C-alpha positions as CSV (number, residue, x, y, z in Angstrom):
1,X,11.5,-41.7,-22.4
2,X,14.5,-39.3,-21.5
3,X,15.3,-39.6,-17.4
4,X,17.7,-37.0,-15.9
5,X,18.9,-37.3,-12.5
6,X,16.2,-40.1,-12.0
7,X,13.4,-37.7,-13.3
8,X,11.6,-38.1,-16.4
9,X,11.6,-35.0,-18.7
10,X,7.8,-35.6,-19.7
11,X,5.2,-38.1,-19.5
12,X,1.7,-37.1,-20.5
13,X,0.4,-39.9,-18.6
14,X,1.5,-38.0,-15.5
15,X,-0.1,-34.9,-14.8
16,X,1.1,-31.9,-12.4
17,X,-0.2,-31.7,-8.9
18,X,-1.5,-28.7,-7.9
19,X,-1.9,-26.9,-4.4
20,X,0.7,-28.9,-2.8
21,X,2.0,-27.9,0.6
22,X,6.0,-27.9,1.0
23,X,5.7,-31.5,2.6
24,X,3.8,-32.9,-0.2
25,X,5.9,-31.1,-2.9
26,X,9.1,-32.9,-1.1
27,X,7.5,-36.3,-1.3
28,X,6.6,-36.0,-4.9
29,X,9.1,-38.0,-6.4
30,X,7.1,-39.1,-9.4
31,X,6.7,-36.0,-11.1
32,X,8.2,-35.0,-14.5
33,X,10.7,-31.9,-15.2
34,X,7.9,-30.6,-17.6
35,X,5.3,-30.9,-14.4
36,X,7.8,-28.8,-12.2
37,X,7.1,-25.8,-14.1
38,X,3.2,-26.3,-13.3
39,X,3.8,-27.3,-9.9
40,X,6.2,-24.3,-8.8
41,X,8.2,-22.4,-11.4
42,X,5.1,-20.9,-12.9
43,X,3.8,-19.9,-9.6
44,X,6.7,-17.9,-8.4
45,X,5.8,-14.7,-10.5
46,X,3.0,-14.1,-8.1
47,X,5.1,-14.3,-5.1
48,X,7.5,-11.6,-5.9
49,X,7.2,-8.6,-3.5
50,X,9.2,-5.7,-5.3
51,X,8.5,-3.8,-8.4
52,X,11.8,-5.1,-9.9
53,X,11.3,-8.8,-9.0
54,X,7.6,-8.5,-10.6
55,X,9.0,-7.1,-13.6
56,X,11.9,-9.6,-14.0
57,X,9.4,-12.5,-13.2
58,X,7.0,-11.4,-15.8
59,X,9.7,-11.7,-18.2
60,X,10.9,-15.1,-16.8
61,X,7.2,-16.1,-17.1
62,X,7.0,-15.6,-20.6
63,X,10.2,-17.4,-21.7
64,X,9.2,-20.3,-19.6
65,X,5.5,-20.2,-21.3
66,X,7.2,-20.0,-24.7
67,X,9.3,-22.8,-23.7
68,X,6.8,-25.0,-23.0
69,X,4.7,-24.4,-26.0
70,X,7.7,-25.1,-28.0
71,X,8.4,-28.2,-26.0
72,X,4.8,-29.5,-26.2
73,X,4.6,-28.9,-30.0
74,X,7.9,-30.7,-30.5
75,X,6.7,-33.7,-28.3
76,X,3.5,-34.1,-30.4
77,X,5.6,-33.8,-33.5
78,X,4.3,-30.6,-34.7
79,X,7.5,-29.0,-35.4
80,X,11.2,-30.0,-36.0
81,X,14.1,-28.2,-35.7
82,X,17.4,-28.8,-37.6
83,X,19.9,-26.3,-36.2
84,X,18.1,-23.0,-36.1
85,X,15.8,-23.8,-38.9
86,X,12.1,-25.1,-38.7
87,X,11.4,-27.9,-41.1
């Protein structure tokens, strides 16, 4: 298990909490960095107001979703990388 600044990167036993208000979110100290994507970052796209912000958010959403897909594949041992080559 890897811990960065007191937060685990991922623990499949700790599920993301959804529908939190700000106070609940701020008290959610047992979550993981990966859960943060589901608890906050992936929700930002729908909060954008301008067309420019919406376009930027769509791109960033896709990047985050790609990252999560790759991370989970590596987590379960489906992919292994050395440098930029897939083994």
